[in-house]
LOMI-703569 format. One line per 8 residues: number of its first residue (from 1); for each residue x, y, z of C-alpha. Coordinates in steps of 0.5 Angstrom, whole numbers, plus 2048, in hexadecimal, padded with zeros to 3 digits. Example, Ala and Ser with C-alpha at 12.3 -4.5 7.8 and 13.67 -1.06 7.14 Angstrom:
residues 2
1 = 819,7F7,810; 81B,7FE,80E
END
This chain:
residues 73
1 = 800,800,800; 803,807,7FE; 801,80C,804; 802,813,802; 801,81A,806; 7FD,81F,803; 7FA,826,806; 7F3,829,804
9 = 7F3,82B,7FD; 7F9,826,7FB; 7F7,820,7F6; 7FA,81A,7F4; 7F9,817,7EC; 7F8,810,7EA; 7FA,80E,7E3; 7F9,814,7E0
17 = 7F2,815,7E1; 7F0,814,7E8; 7F1,81A,7ED; 7EF,819,7F4; 7EF,820,7F8; 7EF,821,7FF; 7E9,826,800; 7E9,826,808
25 = 7EC,824,80E; 7E8,824,814; 7EB,820,81A; 7EB,819,818; 7E6,81A,812; 7EA,81B,80B; 7E5,81D,805; 7E8,81B,7FE
33 = 7E6,81E,7F8; 7E7,819,7F2; 7E7,81B,7EB; 7E7,815,7E6; 7E4,813,7DF; 7DD,811,7DF; 7DE,80A,7DE; 7E2,809,7E4
41 = 7DD,806,7EA; 7DF,809,7F1; 7DC,806,7F7; 7DE,807,7FF; 7E1,800,801; 7DB,7FE,805; 7D6,7FF,7FF; 7DB,7FB,7FB
49 = 7DB,7F5,7FF; 7D4,7F5,800; 7D3,7F5,7F8; 7D8,7F0,7F8; 7D4,7EB,7FD; 7CE,7ED,7F9; 7D1,7EB,7F3; 7D4,7E4,7F6
57 = 7CD,7E2,7F9; 7C9,7E4,7F2; 7CE,7DF,7EE; 7CE,7DA,7F3; 7C6,7D9,7F2; 7C7,7D8,7EA; 7C5,7D1,7E8; 7C7,7CE,7E1
65 = 7C2,7CF,7DC; 7C2,7C8,7DB; 7C0,7C6,7E2; 7BB,7CC,7E2; 7B7,7C8,7DC; 7B8,7C1,7DF; 7B5,7C4,7E5; 7AF,7C7,7E1
73 = 7AD,7C0,7DE
END
């Protein structure tokens, strides 16, 4: 993991087209502004993990079409 120190108003750039700017620091809360292309999805980690779990559960409920057709007979 790369750890960088930044002050309010300072930024980092990732891969030429993603810019992350520290917009505010208040105690232990840091607010970040993220400027990225529209095709890049951005989530808070806890939301990302929920999405991954929901996707995992959804795919575990998928049945083979052949099995489905046999069950209907």
